[in-house]
DORO-821516 format. One record per residue (C-alpha): x, y, z; residue number from 1; residue in three letters. Coordinates in steps of 0.25 Angstrom, whole numbers, always signed. Layout:
residues N
- xx | yy | zz | zati | marlum
- X | Y | Z | NUM | ALA
...
END
This chain:
residues 322
- xx | yy | zz | zati | marlum
- +287 | +469 | +717 | 1 | MET
- +300 | +476 | +718 | 2 | SER
- +312 | +473 | +709 | 3 | ASP
- +326 | +473 | +716 | 4 | ASP
- +334 | +473 | +703 | 5 | ARG
- +344 | +484 | +701 | 6 | ASP
- +337 | +493 | +691 | 7 | PRO
- +349 | +499 | +685 | 8 | ILE
- +355 | +485 | +682 | 9 | LEU
- +341 | +481 | +677 | 10 | GLU
- +340 | +494 | +668 | 11 | GLU
- +354 | +490 | +661 | 12 | GLU
- +349 | +476 | +658 | 13 | ARG
- +336 | +481 | +652 | 14 | VAL
- +343 | +491 | +643 | 15 | ARG
- +352 | +481 | +638 | 16 | ALA
- +340 | +473 | +633 | 17 | LEU
- +331 | +484 | +628 | 18 | ILE
- +342 | +492 | +622 | 19 | SER
- +348 | +481 | +614 | 20 | ARG
- +350 | +482 | +599 | 21 | SER
- +343 | +471 | +590 | 22 | ASP
- +353 | +475 | +579 | 23 | GLY
- +368 | +472 | +575 | 24 | PRO
- +373 | +486 | +580 | 25 | MET
- +378 | +491 | +593 | 26 | VAL
- +367 | +497 | +602 | 27 | ILE
- +370 | +511 | +606 | 28 | ARG
- +362 | +514 | +619 | 29 | PRO
- +354 | +527 | +620 | 30 | LEU
- +356 | +536 | +633 | 31 | PRO
- +350 | +529 | +645 | 32 | PRO
- +337 | +534 | +651 | 33 | VAL
- +339 | +539 | +665 | 34 | ALA
- +329 | +538 | +677 | 35 | GLY
- +325 | +528 | +687 | 36 | ASP
- +313 | +524 | +678 | 37 | ARG
- +321 | +521 | +666 | 38 | GLY
- +330 | +512 | +675 | 39 | ARG
- +318 | +505 | +681 | 40 | ARG
- +313 | +502 | +667 | 41 | TYR
- +327 | +496 | +663 | 42 | GLY
- +327 | +488 | +676 | 43 | GLY
- +313 | +482 | +674 | 44 | MET
- +315 | +479 | +660 | 45 | LEU
- +327 | +471 | +662 | 46 | SER
- +320 | +464 | +674 | 47 | ALA
- +309 | +460 | +665 | 48 | VAL
- +317 | +455 | +653 | 49 | ALA
- +329 | +449 | +659 | 50 | PHE
- +325 | +444 | +673 | 51 | THR
- +326 | +430 | +670 | 52 | ILE
- +340 | +431 | +663 | 53 | VAL
- +346 | +442 | +672 | 54 | MET
- +343 | +435 | +685 | 55 | VAL
- +355 | +425 | +683 | 56 | VAL
- +364 | +437 | +679 | 57 | SER
- +361 | +447 | +690 | 58 | ALA
- +375 | +451 | +691 | 59 | ALA
- +376 | +456 | +677 | 60 | ILE
- +379 | +471 | +681 | 61 | GLY
- +388 | +479 | +672 | 62 | ALA
- +387 | +468 | +661 | 63 | GLY
- +372 | +472 | +659 | 64 | VAL
- +376 | +487 | +658 | 65 | ILE
- +386 | +484 | +648 | 66 | ASN
- +377 | +476 | +640 | 67 | SER
- +370 | +489 | +636 | 68 | LEU
- +382 | +492 | +627 | 69 | ARG
- +384 | +479 | +621 | 70 | GLN
- +383 | +476 | +606 | 71 | VAL
- +368 | +470 | +605 | 72 | PRO
- +365 | +457 | +598 | 73 | PRO
- +363 | +455 | +584 | 74 | SER
- +349 | +455 | +578 | 75 | PRO
- +350 | +440 | +576 | 76 | ALA
- +351 | +439 | +591 | 77 | ALA
- +340 | +448 | +595 | 78 | THR
- +328 | +442 | +588 | 79 | THR
- +317 | +436 | +595 | 80 | SER
- +318 | +421 | +600 | 81 | GLY
- +312 | +414 | +589 | 82 | ALA
- +321 | +409 | +578 | 83 | ALA
- +321 | +419 | +566 | 84 | GLN
- +324 | +418 | +551 | 85 | ALA
- +336 | +424 | +546 | 86 | THR
- +332 | +438 | +540 | 87 | PRO
- +338 | +441 | +526 | 88 | PRO
- +351 | +449 | +527 | 89 | GLN
- +351 | +463 | +521 | 90 | ALA
- +358 | +466 | +508 | 91 | SER
- +361 | +478 | +499 | 92 | SER
- +348 | +484 | +494 | 93 | PRO
- +345 | +481 | +479 | 94 | PRO
- +352 | +491 | +470 | 95 | SER
- +339 | +494 | +463 | 96 | SER
- +333 | +500 | +475 | 97 | ALA
- +338 | +513 | +480 | 98 | ALA
- +339 | +514 | +495 | 99 | ALA
- +329 | +522 | +503 | 100 | GLY
- +315 | +528 | +498 | 101 | PHE
- +311 | +541 | +492 | 102 | ALA
- +302 | +545 | +504 | 103 | SER
- +300 | +542 | +519 | 104 | ALA
- +286 | +536 | +516 | 105 | ASP
- +292 | +526 | +506 | 106 | ALA
- +303 | +523 | +516 | 107 | ALA
- +293 | +520 | +527 | 108 | ALA
- +285 | +511 | +517 | 109 | ALA
- +297 | +504 | +514 | 110 | ALA
- +300 | +502 | +529 | 111 | ALA
- +286 | +496 | +531 | 112 | LYS
- +288 | +487 | +519 | 113 | GLN
- +302 | +482 | +523 | 114 | ALA
- +299 | +479 | +537 | 115 | LEU
- +285 | +474 | +537 | 116 | GLU
- +288 | +466 | +524 | 117 | GLY
- +302 | +461 | +528 | 118 | ARG
- +308 | +468 | +515 | 119 | ASP
- +323 | +468 | +518 | 120 | TYR
- +326 | +473 | +504 | 121 | ALA
- +318 | +485 | +507 | 122 | LEU
- +324 | +487 | +520 | 123 | LEU
- +338 | +488 | +513 | 124 | LEU
- +332 | +499 | +504 | 125 | ARG
- +326 | +506 | +516 | 126 | LEU
- +336 | +506 | +527 | 127 | VAL
- +347 | +516 | +527 | 128 | ALA
- +360 | +511 | +522 | 129 | SER
- +368 | +516 | +534 | 130 | THR
- +365 | +521 | +548 | 131 | GLY
- +352 | +513 | +551 | 132 | TRP
- +350 | +510 | +566 | 133 | TYR
- +340 | +506 | +576 | 134 | VAL
- +336 | +514 | +589 | 135 | ARG
- +328 | +509 | +601 | 136 | TRP
- +319 | +520 | +607 | 137 | TYR
- +326 | +525 | +620 | 138 | GLU
- +336 | +513 | +620 | 139 | GLN
- +347 | +511 | +610 | 140 | ALA
- +351 | +510 | +595 | 141 | GLN
- +360 | +502 | +586 | 142 | THR
- +372 | +507 | +578 | 143 | ASP
- +369 | +511 | +563 | 144 | PRO
- +367 | +499 | +554 | 145 | MET
- +370 | +497 | +540 | 146 | SER
- +359 | +494 | +530 | 147 | LEU
- +361 | +479 | +530 | 148 | THR
- +362 | +479 | +546 | 149 | GLU
- +350 | +487 | +547 | 150 | ALA
- +342 | +478 | +538 | 151 | VAL
- +347 | +465 | +544 | 152 | ASP
- +343 | +471 | +558 | 153 | TRP
- +329 | +474 | +553 | 154 | LEU
- +327 | +461 | +547 | 155 | SER
- +333 | +452 | +558 | 156 | ASN
- +320 | +450 | +566 | 157 | SER
- +313 | +440 | +556 | 158 | SER
- +300 | +440 | +565 | 159 | ASN
- +299 | +455 | +566 | 160 | ALA
- +286 | +462 | +561 | 161 | THR
- +286 | +476 | +557 | 162 | TRP
- +275 | +486 | +556 | 163 | ARG
- +279 | +499 | +549 | 164 | VAL
- +269 | +511 | +549 | 165 | ASP
- +274 | +518 | +536 | 166 | ALA
- +262 | +526 | +534 | 167 | SER
- +267 | +538 | +543 | 168 | ALA
- +281 | +543 | +541 | 169 | VAL
- +285 | +552 | +553 | 170 | HIS
- +296 | +562 | +555 | 171 | ASP
- +307 | +556 | +564 | 172 | ALA
- +312 | +569 | +572 | 173 | GLY
- +325 | +568 | +580 | 174 | ILE
- +321 | +558 | +591 | 175 | SER
- +322 | +546 | +582 | 176 | ARG
- +334 | +539 | +576 | 177 | PRO
- +339 | +544 | +562 | 178 | VAL
- +328 | +546 | +552 | 179 | GLY
- +319 | +557 | +547 | 180 | GLU
- +306 | +550 | +546 | 181 | LYS
- +300 | +537 | +553 | 182 | TYR
- +289 | +527 | +552 | 183 | VAL
- +284 | +519 | +564 | 184 | THR
- +285 | +503 | +565 | 185 | ALA
- +282 | +492 | +574 | 186 | LEU
- +292 | +480 | +575 | 187 | ALA
- +287 | +467 | +581 | 188 | LEU
- +296 | +455 | +585 | 189 | ASP
- +308 | +463 | +580 | 190 | PHE
- +322 | +459 | +585 | 191 | HIS
- +316 | +452 | +597 | 192 | GLY
- +306 | +463 | +602 | 193 | TRP
- +291 | +461 | +601 | 194 | ALA
- +288 | +475 | +597 | 195 | GLU
- +296 | +488 | +594 | 196 | GLN
- +290 | +500 | +588 | 197 | ARG
- +299 | +507 | +578 | 198 | ALA
- +302 | +520 | +570 | 199 | ASP
- +308 | +518 | +556 | 200 | ILE
- +317 | +530 | +553 | 201 | LEU
- +318 | +535 | +539 | 202 | LEU
- +329 | +545 | +534 | 203 | ARG
- +331 | +551 | +520 | 204 | GLN
- +345 | +549 | +515 | 205 | VAL
- +349 | +554 | +501 | 206 | GLY
- +334 | +557 | +498 | 207 | GLY
- +330 | +542 | +501 | 208 | ARG
- +322 | +538 | +514 | 209 | TRP
- +329 | +526 | +522 | 210 | LEU
- +326 | +519 | +535 | 211 | TRP
- +337 | +525 | +544 | 212 | SER
- +334 | +520 | +558 | 213 | SER
- +324 | +513 | +567 | 214 | LEU
- +319 | +517 | +581 | 215 | LEU
- +313 | +505 | +589 | 216 | LEU
- +304 | +506 | +601 | 217 | TYR
- +307 | +494 | +610 | 218 | ARG
- +298 | +490 | +622 | 219 | PRO
- +303 | +483 | +634 | 220 | PRO
- +305 | +468 | +633 | 221 | PRO
- +295 | +457 | +638 | 222 | LEU
- +303 | +448 | +647 | 223 | GLY
- +299 | +446 | +661 | 224 | ALA
- +299 | +436 | +673 | 225 | PRO
- +287 | +427 | +675 | 226 | ALA
- +281 | +436 | +686 | 227 | ASP
- +281 | +448 | +677 | 228 | THR
- +273 | +453 | +665 | 229 | ILE
- +279 | +462 | +655 | 230 | VAL
- +272 | +466 | +641 | 231 | GLY
- +268 | +475 | +630 | 232 | TYR
- +254 | +481 | +633 | 233 | ALA
- +245 | +492 | +629 | 234 | THR
- +241 | +502 | +640 | 235 | LEU
- +226 | +502 | +639 | 236 | ILE
- +222 | +510 | +652 | 237 | THR
- +229 | +518 | +663 | 238 | LEU
- +226 | +524 | +677 | 239 | SER
- +233 | +531 | +688 | 240 | ASP
- +237 | +517 | +694 | 241 | SER
- +236 | +507 | +682 | 242 | THR
- +238 | +504 | +668 | 243 | VAL
- +231 | +494 | +660 | 244 | THR
- +238 | +487 | +648 | 245 | VAL
- +235 | +476 | +638 | 246 | ARG
- +246 | +467 | +634 | 247 | PHE
- +249 | +466 | +619 | 248 | ARG
- +257 | +457 | +610 | 249 | THR
- +267 | +464 | +602 | 250 | VAL
- +275 | +456 | +592 | 251 | GLY
- +275 | +443 | +598 | 252 | SER
- +274 | +446 | +613 | 253 | VAL
- +266 | +454 | +623 | 254 | CYS
- +272 | +451 | +637 | 255 | CYS
- +281 | +443 | +645 | 256 | SER
- +269 | +433 | +646 | 257 | ASP
- +262 | +433 | +633 | 258 | GLN
- +249 | +428 | +640 | 259 | SER
- +247 | +442 | +644 | 260 | TRP
- +245 | +447 | +630 | 261 | ASN
- +232 | +456 | +628 | 262 | ASP
- +229 | +455 | +643 | 263 | ARG
- +225 | +468 | +650 | 264 | VAL
- +232 | +471 | +663 | 265 | VAL
- +230 | +482 | +673 | 266 | VAL
- +244 | +487 | +679 | 267 | LEU
- +245 | +495 | +692 | 268 | ARG
- +255 | +506 | +692 | 269 | ARG
- +263 | +511 | +705 | 270 | ASP
- +275 | +518 | +709 | 271 | ASP
- +284 | +507 | +705 | 272 | SER
- +279 | +506 | +691 | 273 | THR
- +290 | +509 | +680 | 274 | ILE
- +287 | +517 | +668 | 275 | TYR
- +295 | +519 | +655 | 276 | ASN
- +294 | +526 | +642 | 277 | LYS
- +297 | +519 | +629 | 278 | ALA
- +311 | +514 | +628 | 279 | GLY
- +313 | +513 | +643 | 280 | GLY
- +313 | +527 | +647 | 281 | VAL
- +309 | +529 | +661 | 282 | GLY
- +296 | +536 | +664 | 283 | ALA
- +290 | +541 | +677 | 284 | SER
- +275 | +537 | +674 | 285 | SER
- +266 | +530 | +665 | 286 | LEU
- +263 | +544 | +658 | 287 | VAL
- +278 | +547 | +657 | 288 | ASP
- +280 | +534 | +650 | 289 | SER
- +271 | +538 | +639 | 290 | GLY
- +262 | +526 | +640 | 291 | ALA
- +247 | +529 | +640 | 292 | THR
- +234 | +522 | +636 | 293 | VAL
- +237 | +514 | +623 | 294 | GLY
- +252 | +514 | +624 | 295 | SER
- +260 | +501 | +622 | 296 | ASP
- +267 | +498 | +636 | 297 | VAL
- +276 | +487 | +642 | 298 | TRP
- +272 | +483 | +656 | 299 | VAL
- +278 | +475 | +667 | 300 | GLN
- +271 | +469 | +679 | 301 | PHE
- +272 | +457 | +689 | 302 | ARG
- +261 | +447 | +690 | 303 | LEU
- +262 | +447 | +705 | 304 | ASP
- +257 | +461 | +706 | 305 | THR
- +242 | +458 | +702 | 306 | LEU
- +232 | +464 | +712 | 307 | ASP
- +218 | +461 | +715 | 308 | LEU
- +213 | +471 | +705 | 309 | GLY
- +220 | +463 | +694 | 310 | GLY
- +231 | +473 | +691 | 311 | SER
- +246 | +471 | +691 | 312 | TYR
- +257 | +481 | +696 | 313 | ARG
- +263 | +488 | +684 | 314 | LEU
- +279 | +487 | +686 | 315 | ALA
- +283 | +494 | +673 | 316 | TRP
- +277 | +500 | +661 | 317 | ILE
- +284 | +505 | +648 | 318 | VAL
- +279 | +513 | +636 | 319 | ALA
- +283 | +504 | +625 | 320 | MET
- +283 | +516 | +614 | 321 | TYR
- +285 | +531 | +615 | 322 | PRO
END
């Protein structure tokens, strides 16, 4: 099936969605990704997530483009649909506890305890007093936050679940946000997103190790019209013409239709299939996207493309993580 929507306008709509901040600071967009594939990624993502709403406001034009530079909603406005308890507000750390930790390993262990155990007092000791910020991989970042703003932002999603791997502390290099070391984590149902992988960046300041920034890897959204399925899946086999995936629930959802959870689906690839790397960067092929057997992927297909062999035409596939 063809899609007559203007791909450039659709790209702007989806970047307004994916690149939005979940925090109180102003989002600073990173440089846009060039290329037709990147444009098509944006177009299709918007079509999936916003078809029902946007069909009544098709003449939005320049207003959509402008929205990329608007101040994002506050954390309270971006939590998931269910009513949530008011999180405790951050206050000054106890005077008896020195800020930071003596080693990167100790700071990593504190991050695990604070996030998994909802220990907000420990977060006040761990988070850098100034300059803490969040970046979304290949998308956008917040302005620097104060200590109380950062802890409030982290504790705002009362339904969130964190899993922090403090057993391996890695060198950060220059490609990540501010920090000398990092540990990996998984955030479920955090600020309205079912699943986000994360790098927790640690930095030594005055001989003490602090949490200096956060890098989040955010997959595409799950909204879709009734005749279309989008979802998170694991790629289990591939051939020259097909991919086979198994849908999986992450956080609270797997797909635009939750009844597809754990189902195995064969998807046919053709010349119109769209490929993307993590973060929405356009790719020329499945190999170029970085997705391979065992990878977590986001897929999209239409129900009316089912053939006699039991496969659907793959409209779009995105590697969820680098």
